[in-house]
C-alpha positions in Angstrom: -10.4 6.7 -2.3 -10.5 6.3 1.5 -8.4 4.6 3.7 -8.0 4.2 7.5 -5.2 2.5 9.5 -5.9 -0.4 12.3 -3.8 -1.8 14.7 -5.1 -5.5 15.3 -5.9 -6.0 18.8 -7.1 -9.8 18.5 -4.6 -12.1 20.3 -4.8 -14.6 17.4 -4.4 -11.6 14.9 -6.3 -12.0 11.5 -6.9 -15.6 11.9 -9.4 -17.9 9.9 -12.7 -17.0 11.5 -12.3 -13.3 11.3 -10.5 -13.4 7.8 -13.8 -15.4 6.7 -15.9 -12.9 8.0 -14.0 -9.9 6.5 -14.3 -11.8 2.9 -17.9 -12.1 3.6 -18.2 -8.3 4.2 -16.2 -7.2 1.7 -17.9 -9.0 -0.8 -21.3 -7.1 -0.3 -19.4 -3.9 -1.9 -18.8 -3.4 -5.6 -15.3 -1.3 -4.4 -12.1 -2.6 -4.5 -10.8 -3.2 -0.9 -7.0 -3.7 0.0 -5.4 -4.6 3.1 -1.7 -3.5 3.2 0.3 -4.6 6.4 3.5 -3.1 5.1 5.1 -6.4 4.4 2.2 -7.6 2.4 -0.9 -6.6 0.3 -4.1 -8.5 -0.2 -7.6 -8.3 -1.8 -10.1 -8.2 1.1 -12.3 -10.2 -1.1 -9.9 -13.2 -1.5 -9.8 -15.6 1.6 -6.4 -17.1 0.6 -4.8 -13.7 0.0 -6.1 -12.3 3.4 -4.7 -15.6 5.2 -1.4 -15.3 3.6 -0.7 -12.0 5.0 -0.1 -13.6 8.3 -1.2 -10.7 10.4 -0.4 -10.8 14.1 -1.7 -8.8 17.1 -0.2 -5.3 17.2 0.4 -5.0 13.5 -1.2 -2.0 11.5 -3.1 -2.6 8.7 -4.1 0.0 6.1 -7.5 -0.5 4.7 -7.9 1.3 1.4 -11.2 1.4 -0.3 -11.7 2.7 -4.1 -15.2 2.5 -6.1 -18.6 3.7 -6.5 -19.7 2.7 -3.1 -16.7 3.4 -1.4 -18.5 5.6 1.5 -20.8 2.7 2.6 -17.9 0.2 2.1 -15.7 2.5 4.4 -18.2 2.6 7.3 -18.9 -1.1 7.3 -15.4 -2.3 7.2 -14.2 0.1 9.6 -16.8 -1.2 12.1 -16.2 -4.7 11.1 -12.4 -4.1 12.2 -13.4 -2.5 15.5 -15.9 -5.0 16.6 -13.8 -8.3 15.2 -10.0 -7.5 15.5 
């Protein structure tokens, strides 16, 4: 299992557009990808779960990746967070 922490920089937080893009990116991998904001956890492959977290700007999110393609997923999801959030 691999994980990284990321503090959301986007002034709107993890809102609909980046949440949708995140779900699309996560769906490319077989590994389980989980987001944890401390208050809530969500499967990164489920749009409603990600949206229901209500992550705002400045919130630290822990992203956990576990599975057969976790190395590739880790690189892609970490790059996604840096580029979009």
